C-alpha positions in Angstrom: -8.4 6.4 17.5 -5.3 7.8 15.9 -3.9 11.2 16.9 -3.6 12.3 13.2 -7.0 13.6 12.0 -7.6 12.9 8.3 -11.2 14.1 7.5 -11.3 12.2 4.2 -10.8 8.9 5.9 -12.9 9.5 9.1 -15.5 6.9 8.2 -12.9 4.3 7.2 -10.9 4.8 10.4 -14.1 4.6 12.5 -15.0 1.4 10.8 -11.6 -0.1 11.3 -11.4 0.8 15.0 -15.0 -0.5 15.6 -14.1 -3.9 14.0 -10.5 -4.2 14.9 -10.9 -7.1 17.4 -13.0 -9.1 14.9 -10.6 -8.4 12.1 -7.6 -9.3 14.3 -9.3 -12.6 15.3 -9.7 -13.6 11.6 -6.8 -12.0 9.8 -3.9 -10.9 12.1 -1.1 -9.2 10.3 -2.9 -8.9 7.0 -4.1 -5.7 5.3 -7.7 -4.5 5.3 -9.1 -2.4 2.4 -11.9 -0.2 3.7 -14.1 2.3 1.8 -16.6 4.2 3.9 -18.3 1.8 6.3 -17.5 -1.3 4.1 -14.7 -3.8 4.3 -13.8 -4.4 0.6 -11.3 -7.2 1.3 -8.4 -8.6 3.3 -5.0 -9.0 1.5 -1.7 -10.6 2.2 0.3 -7.5 1.3 -0.2 -3.8 1.5 0.7 -3.5 -2.2 -2.0 -6.0 -3.2 -4.6 -4.1 -1.1 -3.6 -0.8 -2.7 -3.6 -2.2 -6.2 -7.1 -3.7 -5.7 -8.4 -0.4 -4.3 -7.3 1.5 -7.3 -8.6 -1.2 -9.7 -12.0 -1.4 -8.1 -12.6 2.0 -6.6 -10.5 4.3 -8.8 -8.6 7.3 -7.7 -10.6 8.1 -4.5 -9.7 8.1 -0.9 -9.7 4.6 0.7 -8.0 3.1 3.7 -5.5 0.2 3.7 -4.6 -0.7 7.3 -2.6 -3.5 8.7 -4.7 -5.6 11.1 -2.9 -5.4 14.4 -4.2 -5.8 18.0 -3.3 -2.1 18.7 -1.8 0.8 16.8 1.9 0.6 16.5 3.4 4.0 17.3 5.9 5.2 14.7 8.7 7.4 15.9 11.0 9.2 13.5 14.1 11.0 14.6 15.7 13.7 12.4 19.3 14.4 12.8 19.0 17.4 10.5 18.8 20.4 12.9 18.9 23.0 10.1 21.7 24.8 11.9 
C-alpha cells in the first residue's frame, strides 16, 4: 500500500491494491475510477475519469488511479532552500 495515509480513500485504495493484477491484465495504463469497494469504470484519460466521477458521484471523495503493475514512486526536488 502507499506510504501516504489518506483516511477518506482507505476503502478505495484497499480495493485498488486488492484488484491491481486483474485490472492491469485487462486495462494497463488506463485510469480506474473507484468509489468505496466498487469499480465505477475504466477510462482512457485521467481527466475523463475525474469528469465522470463528478458527474455521477458529485463532490465526494473518490479515487482515480492509473492502472500500473506497481506504484511509480514520485520524487520531487526543491532548489528553494529558504536561506
